[in-house]
N, CA, C and O atoms as a MOPAC input file, in Angstrom:
PM7 MOZYME 1SCF
protein

 N    158.38500 1   228.89300 1  -259.57200 1
 C    158.57300 1   228.71300 1  -258.08200 1
 C    158.99900 1   229.94800 1  -257.63600 1
 O    158.28800 1   230.61500 1  -256.88400 1
 N    160.43600 1   230.45100 1  -258.14100 1
 C    161.05400 1   231.80000 1  -257.97600 1
 C    160.05600 1   232.82200 1  -257.61800 1
 O    160.25500 1   233.48400 1  -256.60000 1
 N    158.58700 1   233.11300 1  -258.62000 1
 C    158.07600 1   234.00100 1  -258.66200 1
 C    156.62800 1   234.02000 1  -257.10600 1
 O    155.96200 1   234.89300 1  -256.54900 1
 N    156.76700 1   232.64000 1  -257.00100 1
 C    155.87800 1   232.03800 1  -256.16000 1
 C    156.23900 1   232.43700 1  -254.28000 1
 O    155.59000 1   232.68400 1  -253.26400 1
 N    157.70200 1   232.29000 1  -254.70300 1
 C    158.68400 1   232.46000 1  -253.38300 1
 C    159.05600 1   234.15000 1  -253.35500 1
 O    159.65200 1   234.56400 1  -252.36100 1
 N    158.69800 1   235.11700 1  -254.45500 1
 C    159.26700 1   235.99500 1  -254.59100 1
 C    157.77100 1   236.77100 1  -253.65400 1
 O    157.66500 1   237.50300 1  -252.67000 1
 N    157.14000 1   236.34000 1  -254.28400 1
 C    155.77500 1   237.44600 1  -253.61100 1
 C    154.95800 1   237.01700 1  -252.57400 1
 O    153.98700 1   237.71200 1  -252.27700 1
 N    155.25200 1   235.71100 1  -251.81400 1
 C    155.42400 1   235.62800 1  -250.48300 1
 C    156.30100 1   236.42500 1  -249.32100 1
 O    156.00400 1   236.55400 1  -248.13400 1
 N    157.58800 1   236.97000 1  -250.09000 1
 C    158.42800 1   237.64200 1  -249.52600 1
 C    157.39500 1   239.33100 1  -249.67900 1
 O    156.75100 1   239.81000 1  -248.74500 1
 N    157.49300 1   239.87800 1  -250.93200 1
 C    156.66000 1   240.97600 1  -250.81800 1
 C    155.95300 1   240.88800 1  -249.77900 1
 O    156.21400 1   241.65800 1  -248.85400 1
 N    154.67200 1   239.76200 1  -249.61600 1
 C    153.47100 1   239.83800 1  -248.81800 1
 C    154.18400 1   240.30000 1  -247.23300 1
 O    153.62100 1   240.95900 1  -246.35900 1
 N    155.66300 1   239.69300 1  -247.19300 1
 C    155.99100 1   239.80600 1  -245.59500 1
 C    156.43900 1   238.81300 1  -244.91700 1
 O    156.99100 1   238.81600 1  -243.81600 1
 N    156.13100 1   237.77700 1  -245.75800 1
 C    156.84700 1   236.05000 1  -245.07600 1
 C    158.49300 1   235.92500 1  -244.88600 1
 O    159.29500 1   236.18500 1  -245.78300 1
 N    158.76100 1   235.58500 1  -243.87000 1
 C    160.22100 1   235.13300 1  -243.40100 1
 C    160.23300 1   234.73800 1  -243.85200 1
 O    159.31100 1   234.29200 1  -244.53600 1
 N    161.83600 1   234.45500 1  -243.87800 1
 C    162.38900 1   233.33500 1  -244.51500 1
 C    162.46600 1   232.17800 1  -244.02600 1
 O    162.94400 1   231.18400 1  -244.57300 1
 N    161.62900 1   232.32400 1  -242.13700 1
 C    161.88600 1   230.87500 1  -241.85000 1
 C    160.52700 1   230.66600 1  -242.03400 1
 O    160.26000 1   229.58200 1  -241.51500 1
 N    159.42800 1   231.22900 1  -242.57300 1
 C    158.20600 1   230.78500 1  -242.61000 1
 C    158.18500 1   229.99600 1  -244.05300 1
 O    157.62700 1   228.93500 1  -244.33300 1
 N    159.12600 1   231.03000 1  -245.02900 1
 C    159.40800 1   229.92400 1  -246.33900 1
 C    159.95200 1   228.65400 1  -246.22800 1
 O    159.57200 1   227.58600 1  -246.70700 1
 N    161.33000 1   229.05800 1  -245.20100 1
 C    161.76400 1   227.66100 1  -245.47500 1
 C    160.78400 1   226.43700 1  -244.61300 1
 O    161.03100 1   225.30000 1  -245.01500 1
 N    159.85500 1   226.50300 1  -243.63900 1
 C    159.21600 1   225.72400 1  -242.97900 1
 C    158.07600 1   225.15800 1  -244.39800 1
 O    157.62400 1   224.01300 1  -244.41900 1
 N    157.79000 1   226.11700 1  -245.40300 1
 C    156.98900 1   225.84600 1  -246.25600 1
 C    157.42000 1   224.73300 1  -247.09600 1
 O    156.59600 1   223.94300 1  -247.55700 1
 N    158.89700 1   224.61500 1  -247.35700 1
 C    159.82600 1   224.19900 1  -248.23000 1
 C    159.98900 1   222.61700 1  -247.43300 1
 O    160.17400 1   221.56100 1  -248.03700 1
 N    159.90400 1   222.72700 1  -246.37000 1
 C    160.62600 1   221.91100 1  -245.08600 1
 C    159.06200 1   220.62300 1  -245.53200 1
 O    159.30800 1   219.44700 1  -245.80100 1
 N    158.07000 1   220.99600 1  -245.52200 1
 C    156.58300 1   220.50700 1  -244.75900 1
 C    156.59500 1   219.55700 1  -246.57300 1
 O    156.65700 1   218.33500 1  -246.71000 1
 N    156.52300 1   220.48900 1  -247.59300 1
 C    156.74900 1   219.58900 1  -249.01300 1
 C    157.45700 1   218.82600 1  -249.06200 1
 O    156.95900 1   217.77700 1  -249.47000 1
 N    158.83700 1   218.75000 1  -248.76400 1
 C    159.93900 1   217.87400 1  -248.71100 1
 C    159.29400 1   216.93100 1  -247.83500 1
 O    158.57100 1   216.16800 1  -248.47500 1
 N    159.30100 1   216.74300 1  -246.75100 1
 C    158.99100 1   215.82500 1  -245.89500 1
 C    157.62400 1   215.27500 1  -246.50100 1
 O    157.78400 1   214.06400 1  -246.65000 1
 N    156.93400 1   215.47700 1  -246.72500 1
 C    155.59100 1   214.95800 1  -247.41900 1
 C    155.99300 1   213.86600 1  -248.72100 1
 O    155.70000 1   212.67000 1  -248.71900 1
 N    156.64400 1   214.50000 1  -249.69000 1
 C    157.40400 1   213.68500 1  -250.93500 1
 C    158.44300 1   212.60600 1  -250.65700 1
 O    158.65000 1   211.59000 1  -251.32000 1
 N    159.03300 1   213.00400 1  -249.59100 1
 C    160.06800 1   211.74400 1  -249.22400 1
 C    159.76600 1   211.06700 1  -248.60900 1
 O    160.57300 1   210.14000 1  -248.53800 1
 N    158.51200 1   210.90100 1  -247.71000 1
 C    157.67400 1   210.26900 1  -247.11500 1
 C    157.18000 1   209.31600 1  -247.97500 1
 O    157.48900 1   208.12500 1  -248.02400 1
 N    156.48400 1   209.84900 1  -248.57000 1
 C    155.75500 1   209.12200 1  -250.11800 1
 C    156.35100 1   208.38400 1  -250.75000 1
 O    155.89700 1   207.24300 1  -250.84800 1
 N    157.82200 1   208.78400 1  -251.55500 1
 C    158.82300 1   208.08000 1  -252.09100 1
 C    159.04400 1   207.35300 1  -251.60400 1
 O    158.76400 1   206.31900 1  -252.21100 1
 N    159.73000 1   207.10300 1  -250.10300 1
 C    160.13000 1   206.05100 1  -249.46400 1
 C    159.73500 1   204.91000 1  -249.11100 1
 O    160.46300 1   203.92400 1  -249.00200 1
 N    157.86900 1   204.97400 1  -248.78600 1
 C    156.40900 1   204.34300 1  -248.69000 1
 C    156.46100 1   203.89000 1  -250.31200 1
 O    156.45400 1   202.68600 1  -250.56700 1
 N    156.50200 1   204.66800 1  -251.17100 1
 C    156.21500 1   203.47600 1  -252.86200 1
 C    157.85700 1   202.84800 1  -252.97900 1
 O    158.19500 1   202.11500 1  -253.90900 1
 N    158.46700 1   203.12700 1  -252.25500 1
 C    159.82800 1   202.27400 1  -252.67700 1
 C    159.79000 1   201.45300 1  -252.03100 1
 O    160.36200 1   200.46000 1  -252.48000 1
 N    159.28200 1   201.32900 1  -250.93300 1
 C    159.23600 1   200.11300 1  -250.15500 1
 C    158.07100 1   199.40400 1  -250.97600 1
 O    158.40600 1   198.42600 1  -251.64400 1
 N    157.07600 1   199.69800 1  -250.98900 1
 C    155.85000 1   198.58300 1  -251.59100 1
 C    156.29500 1   198.01200 1  -253.14600 1
 O    156.10400 1   196.91900 1  -253.67800 1
 N    156.92400 1   199.16000 1  -253.59200 1
 C    157.87400 1   198.37300 1  -254.71700 1
 C    158.74400 1   197.40200 1  -254.69200 1
 O    158.95300 1   196.63800 1  -255.63400 1
 N    159.16600 1   197.38400 1  -253.87200 1
 C    160.52200 1   195.98200 1  -252.88400 1
 C    159.30100 1   194.40600 1  -252.99100 1
 O    159.33700 1   193.33200 1  -253.59200 1
 N    158.40000 1   195.03700 1  -252.10400 1
 C    157.45000 1   194.10300 1  -252.24900 1
 C    156.76300 1   193.23600 1  -253.22000 1
 O    156.39200 1   192.06700 1  -253.12300 1
 N    156.67300 1   194.18700 1  -254.28800 1
 C    156.48100 1   194.51800 1  -255.43900 1
 C    157.03200 1   192.90800 1  -256.72900 1
 O    156.55600 1   191.93500 1  -257.31400 1
 N    158.44400 1   193.73000 1  -256.47800 1
 C    159.61900 1   192.95100 1  -257.22500 1
 C    159.74700 1   191.67300 1  -256.61200 1
 O    159.75800 1   190.61200 1  -257.23500 1
 N    159.83400 1   191.78100 1  -255.51400 1
 C    160.17100 1   190.31300 1  -254.51900 1
 C    159.06600 1   189.34900 1  -254.51900 1
 O    159.41800 1   188.24900 1  -254.09300 1
 N    157.60100 1   189.44500 1  -254.93600 1
 C    156.87300 1   188.89900 1  -255.13200 1
 C    156.83900 1   188.24500 1  -256.54200 1
 O    156.78500 1   187.01700 1  -256.47200 1
 N    156.85400 1   188.71100 1  -257.71000 1
 C    157.29500 1   189.01400 1  -258.90800 1
 C    158.21800 1   187.91400 1  -259.04800 1
 O    157.96900 1   186.84200 1  -259.59800 1
 N    159.36400 1   188.28100 1  -258.47900 1
 C    160.62900 1   187.50600 1  -258.81400 1
 C    160.38500 1   185.95500 1  -258.01200 1
 O    160.95400 1   185.04500 1  -258.61400 1
 N    159.71800 1   185.56900 1  -256.90100 1
 C    159.61000 1   184.29500 1  -256.41800 1
 C    158.56700 1   183.91800 1  -257.19200 1
 O    158.75500 1   182.73100 1  -256.92600 1
 N    157.77200 1   183.88700 1  -257.80800 1
 C    156.56700 1   183.50700 1  -258.97300 1
 C    157.56900 1   183.39600 1  -260.40400 1
 O    157.55400 1   182.38700 1  -261.10800 1
 N    158.23000 1   184.31700 1  -260.63400 1
 C    158.56800 1   183.96900 1  -262.19000 1
 C    159.77200 1   183.41000 1  -262.18500 1
 O    159.86500 1   182.72600 1  -263.20500 1
 N    161.21300 1   183.33300 1  -261.23800 1
 C    162.24900 1   182.75900 1  -261.13800 1
 C    162.63400 1   182.19500 1  -260.15500 1
 O    163.76600 1   182.28600 1  -259.67900 1
 N    161.42600 1   181.33000 1  -259.60400 1
 C    161.93100 1   180.97600 1  -258.05300 1
 C    163.11000 1   179.75100 1  -257.82100 1
 O    163.25100 1   179.07800 1  -256.80000 1
 N    164.06900 1   179.65300 1  -259.33000 1
 C    164.92400 1   178.79900 1  -259.26600 1
 C    166.15800 1   179.28300 1  -259.52100 1
 O    167.18700 1   178.67100 1  -259.23500 1
 N    166.11100 1   180.65400 1  -260.19400 1
 C    167.07100 1   181.03600 1  -260.45100 1
 C    167.85400 1   182.44600 1  -259.22500 1
 O    169.06200 1   182.65700 1  -259.11400 1
 N    166.74800 1   183.18700 1  -258.48000 1
 C    166.93500 1   184.27500 1  -258.17100 1
 C    166.08400 1   184.26400 1  -256.78500 1
 O    164.98800 1   183.70800 1  -256.71200 1
 N    166.66000 1   184.89200 1  -255.76700 1
 C    165.71700 1   185.01300 1  -254.55000 1
 C    166.06000 1   186.64800 1  -254.45400 1
 O    166.94000 1   187.28700 1  -255.03100 1
 N    165.20800 1   187.01000 1  -253.66700 1
 C    165.22700 1   188.71600 1  -253.06200 1
 C    164.87200 1   188.71500 1  -251.75000 1
 O    163.85900 1   188.10100 1  -251.41500 1
 N    165.59400 1   189.35300 1  -250.87100 1
 C    165.11700 1   189.63400 1  -249.85800 1
 C    165.73000 1   191.03400 1  -249.03800 1
 O    166.89400 1   191.17900 1  -248.66700 1
 N    164.55100 1   192.05400 1  -248.86300 1
 C    164.60500 1   193.07800 1  -248.94700 1
 C    165.41100 1   193.29500 1  -247.53300 1
 O    165.12600 1   192.85100 1  -246.42100 1
 N    166.57000 1   194.16800 1  -247.96100 1
 C    167.66900 1   194.93900 1  -246.44100 1
 C    166.31700 1   196.25400 1  -245.84400 1
 O    166.02900 1   197.37000 1  -246.27500 1
 N    165.69000 1   195.28900 1  -244.51200 1
 C    164.83500 1   196.34400 1  -243.61600 1
 C    165.91700 1   197.37400 1  -242.86100 1
 O    165.51900 1   198.48200 1  -242.50400 1
 N    167.20500 1   196.99000 1  -242.65000 1
 C    168.30100 1   197.94000 1  -242.21900 1
 C    168.06400 1   199.43700 1  -242.52700 1
 O    167.88200 1   200.38600 1  -241.76400 1
 N    168.14300 1   199.33200 1  -244.41800 1
 C    168.73500 1   200.52900 1  -244.84600 1
 C    167.37900 1   201.18900 1  -245.00200 1
 O    167.63200 1   202.22200 1  -245.62400 1
 N    166.27300 1   201.15100 1  -244.80500 1
 C    165.36100 1   201.84300 1  -244.83800 1
 C    164.82800 1   203.25300 1  -244.03200 1
 O    164.01300 1   204.05200 1  -244.49400 1
 N    165.31800 1   203.31800 1  -243.07400 1
 C    165.71800 1   204.42600 1  -242.35500 1
 C    166.58600 1   204.84800 1  -242.55300 1
 O    166.62900 1   205.91200 1  -241.93700 1
 N    167.99900 1   204.58700 1  -243.44500 1
 C    168.59800 1   205.29400 1  -244.12600 1
 C    168.43900 1   206.09900 1  -245.34800 1
 O    168.88800 1   207.20800 1  -245.63900 1
 N    167.45700 1   205.01500 1  -246.19600 1
 C    166.81500 1   205.86100 1  -247.18700 1
 C    166.07400 1   206.66300 1  -247.17200 1
 O    165.86800 1   207.19900 1  -248.26100 1
 N    165.40700 1   207.09700 1  -246.14900 1
 C    164.47300 1   207.88600 1  -245.45700 1
 C    165.31900 1   209.34100 1  -245.55400 1
 O    165.16800 1   210.45900 1  -246.04800 1
 N    166.43300 1   208.49800 1  -244.65700 1
 C    167.37900 1   210.16000 1  -243.93100 1
 C    167.82800 1   210.55500 1  -245.25100 1
 O    167.82200 1   211.78400 1  -245.31800 1
 N    168.28000 1   209.92100 1  -246.51200 1
 C    169.36700 1   210.44500 1  -247.39800 1
 C    168.15800 1   211.15800 1  -248.29800 1
 O    168.31800 1   212.20100 1  -248.93200 1
 N    167.09200 1   210.50300 1  -248.24100 1
 C    166.12700 1   211.26100 1  -249.33200 1
 C    165.27500 1   212.48800 1  -248.18100 1
 O    164.46500 1   213.04500 1  -248.92200 1
 N    165.21000 1   212.76500 1  -247.53800 1
 C    164.75800 1   213.95000 1  -246.45000 1
 C    166.76100 1   215.18200 1  -246.67400 1
 O    166.89700 1   216.24600 1  -247.27800 1
 N    167.49500 1   214.63100 1  -246.15200 1
 C    168.54300 1   215.66200 1  -246.03000 1
 C    169.24700 1   216.13200 1  -247.20200 1
 O    170.00400 1   217.09600 1  -247.09500 1
 N    168.97600 1   215.21900 1  -248.93800 1
 C    169.53200 1   216.07700 1  -249.79000 1
 C    168.50900 1   217.17100 1  -249.88700 1
 O    169.09800 1   218.25000 1  -249.82600 1
 N    167.11200 1   217.33700 1  -250.02500 1
 C    166.30100 1   218.26900 1  -250.37500 1
 C    166.27900 1   219.33300 1  -249.46500 1
 O    165.88700 1   220.46600 1  -249.74300 1
 N    166.79800 1   218.88000 1  -248.13000 1
 C    166.60900 1   220.37400 1  -246.87300 1
 C    167.45600 1   220.88900 1  -247.32400 1
 O    167.15600 1   222.00200 1  -247.75700 1
 N    169.04500 1   220.43800 1  -247.52300 1
 C    169.90500 1   220.96500 1  -247.95900 1
 C    169.80500 1   222.04800 1  -249.10500 1
 O    170.34100 1   223.15600 1  -249.07300 1
 N    169.12200 1   221.60000 1  -249.99500 1
 C    169.03100 1   222.40300 1  -251.25600 1
 C    168.04100 1   223.47400 1  -250.98900 1
 O    168.44900 1   224.59900 1  -251.27500 1
 N    167.25000 1   223.42400 1  -250.67500 1
 C    166.37800 1   224.23000 1  -250.12700 1
 C    166.85700 1   225.47200 1  -249.47700 1
 O    166.67100 1   226.62100 1  -249.87700 1
 N    167.78100 1   224.91800 1  -247.95800 1
 C    168.23200 1   226.01000 1  -247.41600 1
 C    169.26900 1   226.63900 1  -248.15900 1
 O    169.29300 1   227.80900 1  -247.77700 1
 N    169.97800 1   226.48600 1  -248.86700 1
 C    171.21700 1   227.18800 1  -249.77900 1
 C    170.47600 1   227.58300 1  -250.81800 1
 O    170.93900 1   228.64700 1  -251.23000 1
 N    169.34000 1   227.16300 1  -251.58000 1
 C    168.81500 1   227.94500 1  -252.90600 1
 C    167.97900 1   229.04400 1  -252.37400 1
 O    167.85000 1   230.02300 1  -253.10900 1
 N    167.34900 1   229.05100 1  -251.14800 1
 C    166.34200 1   230.17400 1  -250.86200 1
 C    166.44200 1   231.55000 1  -251.05600 1
 O    165.65400 1   232.21200 1  -251.73100 1
 N    167.76900 1   232.13100 1  -250.24800 1
 C    168.03600 1   233.56100 1  -250.35200 1
 C    168.32600 1   233.87100 1  -252.20200 1
 O    167.89900 1   234.91600 1  -252.69400 1
 N    169.08300 1   232.83200 1  -253.07200 1
 C    169.40700 1   233.36400 1  -254.58600 1
 C    167.66100 1   233.13600 1  -255.31400 1
 O    167.26000 1   233.84200 1  -256.23900 1
 N    166.67000 1   231.83100 1  -254.55400 1
 C    165.43400 1   232.29800 1  -255.64900 1
 C    164.03800 1   233.29100 1  -254.76400 1
 O    162.85500 1   233.47600 1  -255.04600 1
 N    164.85500 1   233.71200 1  -253.70500 1
 C    163.92800 1   234.99400 1  -252.69600 1
 C    164.18200 1   236.38600 1  -253.71800 1
 O    163.28100 1   237.11700 1  -254.12800 1
 N    165.85300 1   236.55800 1  -254.04400 1
 C    166.17500 1   237.71500 1  -254.86200 1
 C    165.53800 1   237.88300 1  -256.59800 1
 O    165.10800 1   238.88400 1  -257.17200 1
 N    165.69200 1   236.53100 1  -257.05900 1
 C    165.42600 1   236.54800 1  -258.56600 1
 C    163.80200 1   236.21000 1  -258.51100 1
 O    163.21900 1   236.24100 1  -259.59500 1
 N    162.96500 1   235.86100 1  -257.22400 1
 C    161.97300 1   235.91800 1  -257.46400 1
 C    160.86400 1   237.43600 1  -256.90500 1
 O    159.68900 1   237.68700 1  -257.17200 1
 N    161.54800 1   237.94100 1  -256.33700 1
 C    161.32700 1   239.37500 1  -255.61600 1
 C    161.25100 1   240.01300 1  -257.34700 1
 O    160.33200 1   240.80400 1  -257.55900 1
 N    161.98600 1   239.74700 1  -258.27500 1
 C    162.42000 1   240.51000 1  -259.60400 1
 C    161.12600 1   239.67700 1  -260.65900 1
 O    160.47200 1   240.45700 1  -261.35000 1
 N    160.87500 1   238.60500 1  -260.74400 1
 C    160.20100 1   238.28900 1  -261.38100 1
 C    158.40200 1   238.26900 1  -260.77700 1
 O    157.54300 1   237.77100 1  -261.50500 1
 N    158.05300 1   238.83400 1  -259.48000 1
 C    156.88700 1   238.55200 1  -259.09200 1
 C    156.63100 1   240.39300 1  -259.40100 1
 O    155.45900 1   240.74900 1  -259.52600 1
 N    157.63100 1   241.36200 1  -259.49700 1
 C    157.43400 1   242.96100 1  -259.94800 1
 C    157.10300 1   242.79800 1  -261.39400 1
 O    156.13800 1   243.45400 1  -261.78700 1
 N    157.79100 1   241.96800 1  -262.34600 1
 C    157.63600 1   242.07000 1  -263.49700 1
 C    156.41900 1   241.66500 1  -263.96100 1
 O    155.65200 1   240.84300 1  -263.46100 1
 N    156.26200 1   242.54900 1  -265.33200 1
 C    154.76400 1   242.54400 1  -265.68100 1
 C    154.59800 1   241.31900 1  -266.79800 1
 O    153.46500 1   241.06300 1  -267.20500 1
 N    155.67800 1   240.61100 1  -267.25800 1
 C    155.77100 1   239.89800 1  -267.82800 1
 C    154.36200 1   238.18000 1  -266.89400 1
 O    154.01500 1   238.00100 1  -265.72700 1
 N    154.08600 1   237.51000 1  -267.99000 1
 C    153.36600 1   236.42000 1  -267.60800 1
 C    153.99000 1   234.97500 1  -268.04000 1
 O    153.40600 1   233.93500 1  -267.73700 1

């Protein structure tokens, strides 16, 4: 990943452009992950209702879904913003090196 960021920087990409790319990837992954978690919640609820109906009941906490999405977005967004300057410096060195 460092090498790709360094190559983009050498080709003239701005920091804002690289952050936008990272944020787009993060947004897609977070939304898909949150959706998968919701689907799995209903799958587990169905399984428990069939296998253990007299012992256990599960009820999804719908109020927490937006909070879970926000947490899954904020962490990677901050990580990308804080790591990009270091990644850029490291990536330029790797992009200019002859190693594969």
